[in-house]
N, C-alpha and C positions, 0 to 999 in steps of 0.2 A: 198686927208690932209683924207677923212673918213676912206678909202678903206684900209691903211695904220694901221690907228690906230685898225682895227678892223682887219690885221692880227696881227698886234703885240700883241694883248690880247690874256694872258694866257689862255687857255683851263682849263676848270676844270673837275675834274674826277667827273665822276657820280658817286655817293654815292650805295656803295653796298649792296645788302640787303641778311643780313644775316638770317638764318631759324630758328626760335626760336627750343631753344632744349626743348624735352618734359618734363617735372619736374611735381611733385605731381603726386597723384593718378592713371596717366594715365604714368607716367613713368614705361617704362621695367623692371626694375629692381626691382617697386615696382607692378609690375604685377606677378612677377616670387613666389613671398607670396602664394598667393592662392592657386600655385601647392599641399600641401600638403591635402588643402582641397579638391580641387578636386580628389584628389588619395581614398581621406577617401572617397567619396561621389561615384565614382564609383566603390568602392569594398566593401564598406557597404550599400548601395542604389539599382543602376543597377542591380551589383551582384545576392544580391536574387533574386530579377528581376526576372534577365534572369534564373533564377536557379528554377525559380520557373514552368516556362514555359516546361524545361527541364523535371523535374520531374512529367507532368504527361503528357510526351511520355511512363513513365518507368514502367514496373511491379517489383514493390519494398515494401518489408515488412519491412525499415527498416536500419539500420546503418549497424547489424550485417550478413545482406545477401545481396548476388548480385545482382544488378537491371539488369534485362532484355528489351531490346525494346520493348515497345510495340504498338506504333505507337498509333491510331484511340482511339484502343480498350479502354481507361478508360471515353475518353467522350462519346461512345455509352455506355458504363457501366450506368454515369452518368445519363444521357439525360434519360434513361430506369428504371430510380430509384426511386418509389413514393415518399420514402422518400429524394429526393430533390425538389418538387416540395412541398411537404408540409414546408421545410425549406425554400423553397422560398414565400411562401404564408406571413409561421410567422413573417421572417423580413419583407415584405412589410406592414403586418401588424402594426407592431414594430414599422416602422420608419413612417407609414402614422399616425400614434397616439402621438408620443412622442411627432415630430418636431413640430409639428402646435398647440401643448399646452405648449410645455415648452418655444419654442420664445419668444410669446408673454405676458406668463406671466410671464415669467421671466425679458420681458422688463418694465413690469409695476409696478412690484415689484422694478425693480431697477429706473426704475424715480420717485416712492416714497421714496426711500434712499436716494435720489439724491436733495428731497425736503428737506431735515433734521428734518425730525420730532421729537416728545421727545424720548430719550432711542435709534436712530440711530444707535451709534455704538455696543449698544449689539445688534441688530437685524442683524446687518452685520454682527457677532459673528456668528450669530443663525445661518442665512442662508447661510451663510462659512461653515458650520463643518459640514454635513452630504459630503458634496464633501472629507472631509477629513478624512474619515475614512476607513480601509482599505475594501475592498473588501471582507476578508475572515470573518473581526470583524462584518459585515453589513451581511453577507451570515446567518451567526448565530445568530443574532438578530433577520433578518425575520424568521426564521425557528423557530424556538419558540413561535413568536408570532402567525404566523399562523396556525401553529401543531391543529389538531382538537381540543385538551383541550389548546389551547395558548391562551393569549391575547382578539385577533379578537372575536372569538367567544365566551369568557366568557363577552366581553362587550356588544355582542348581544342577548345573554339565559339572563345576568342582566333586560335587556330593556325588554323581551320579543319578541324580535326577533328570537326565537328557527329556525324557517323554513328556515330563511336566514344562521344560522349557518353551517360550510362547510369545508369538505377537503381543504384549498385554493387553496395545491402545487401539490395534489395528485387528485384532479380535470378534467379533459379537458376542461372543461367550463371554468373554472377561471386561469389557471397555467398559461397564457399566461398574460391575462390581469394583474393578481399580479406582473408577472415579469416588465411588462409595464409601472403599479404603482411604484412601488422601484426606476426603471430608472428616472419618472419626480419627486421624492423625492432626489433624488442623487444629480440631476441636476439640478433643476429650482435655488434654493437658489445660487447654484457657478453661476452658468450663470448671477443670478439678480446682485451681486457683481459686476462684470465683467462689465455690462451695465451698474450701478451706478461710475464705473470710468472713461468710455468715456462721460457720461452725465456731470458728474466735470467738464467737460473741454468747453463745450458751455459756450457763450459767455451770463453773467444773464442779458445784457439788449434787446437781443432777448427776453427772455423769458419774461421778465418783460413787457416790450412794447403791448407782449398779450395781456399777464392780464389785464393789462389796456386799451388798443382797447374793449375790452370785452369777450377774450376767455375764457371758462371755463377749466377746468383739461382736463376734459378729452381731449378735443380741441387742445390747448396747446399739452397735450403728444403726441397725436397720427400725428397732424397737421403742427406743428414748430419744435419739436424735435426728431419725428421719422428721418423725411426726410432727418437732418441735419448729422443725426448716419448710415445715412442707409448703406454706407458702413460699417462699423462694426458691423450692422446688417447682413448681409450677411459671413463676415468673419466668425462670432461665429456659425452662420446657418450653415455654410459647415463645421466648425471642430464638432460641437455636430451631424449633420449626419452621417459622419466619423464614431466617436466615437462609436451610438448607432448601426449603422451598422457590425463593425469589433471586437468590444469588450464586444458582448453580451453573449459570452461564456463563461469565467467566471463565472457568476453569474447564469447561466445553471448549467454548473457543479455541485456548491456547494448547488441548490435547487431540482430542477426536476429529473437534467441529460435530457433533453430532452424527460422526460415523462409529463403524462404519455401518452406511445404509441410514437408518434410524435407528440403529442400537443405542444411542447416548445421547436421544435427542429428549431432553426436557422440555417441561414448558416453559420456565423462564428464556431457556434457550433457542424453545422456537420464536417468542419473542423479539428478538435481536435480532434472527437469522430472517426473518418476516419486514420487518421495520428496518434496518438499514443493508443486508443484501439482498432481498427479494423484492426492494420497494414498496410495500404493500402493506400499509399505514394502519387502514381500515381492518383488513387481518389480523395484526398482531395484537389491534387495540380488545378485538375481540375474546385473543386469548386470554392477553391481560385483565379483563373483567372477569375470567374463568379464574384466574390465578388467586385475584381477591376474595372472590367469591370462595373458593379454597380453605385460604388463610383463616377468612372470618370465622368458616365453618371450621376449622381446626383448632383455632384458638376454643372456639366455643367448646369442641368433646376435652379438652384438654384441662379446659375450669372445671369440668363436669368429672373428670374422671383423678384429678389429681385437688378435688375440694376438702377443705380441712375439717375436722367434729362437728368444729366449733359452726360452720355454717351448713353442715347440713339439717337440711329443713325438720319436724318433728313430727 
């Protein structure tokens, strides 16, 4: 009887598993929307990088001239040129002074702004304003202030420090330090406001608990707040490093033109001078490749030095 009922029981069909359709941002139809941005990146980012390596192998005076293949001739010319080594030295000094000074000072100013002292809104505007002034106006202002009869020497003579007065931009010993000081003036306040914006997102109860536990202002700033925004510090340090390394040519062109001699010639300015003043595009692009490699190496070093604790390999 039981066997008969078992045979008579209707067979139940197994439920078929349907494969879920791809929806949302991973849908092929949505991914096709990224094609224009990929094309833009290939044309305007990858293209110029590839062109730089190609031009570095050419003997070319400009767009009106016919380029010829030079092979490694430009590389030999660059690495035999004393000006190139002077530019490396000056760029190294510039980065080695600007970054270690600017980032800590900016962070401290940003932390001070985040504590909202009296008049902090006005302070934010004052800190931010040097970065809003165009490079041409900045050059014109400092050209007048630092001239032999300008404001700096006038103040030194007024307080009896006549021996300190000098032609700041025309003295080989002060030209590069003066440019570095202008870089710091332009960048510290701007970066401080960015730090203040990031510090404002920190949980207030953590900082308050540190103060209740007896942590002073400096300890709270460097041992509590700094580790919590270390990823942001690393990003700003990388950006400031690239900005200092790649964009020093404009201010140098306006104020010193790389002189006196090669005392203020940096790699960025050397690329400009060789390409537009001396019409040697192959040489300039070899220096551009060196700049690119230094940029990548510096970013990798900053990434290692400012690695957050959770990223450290165990």
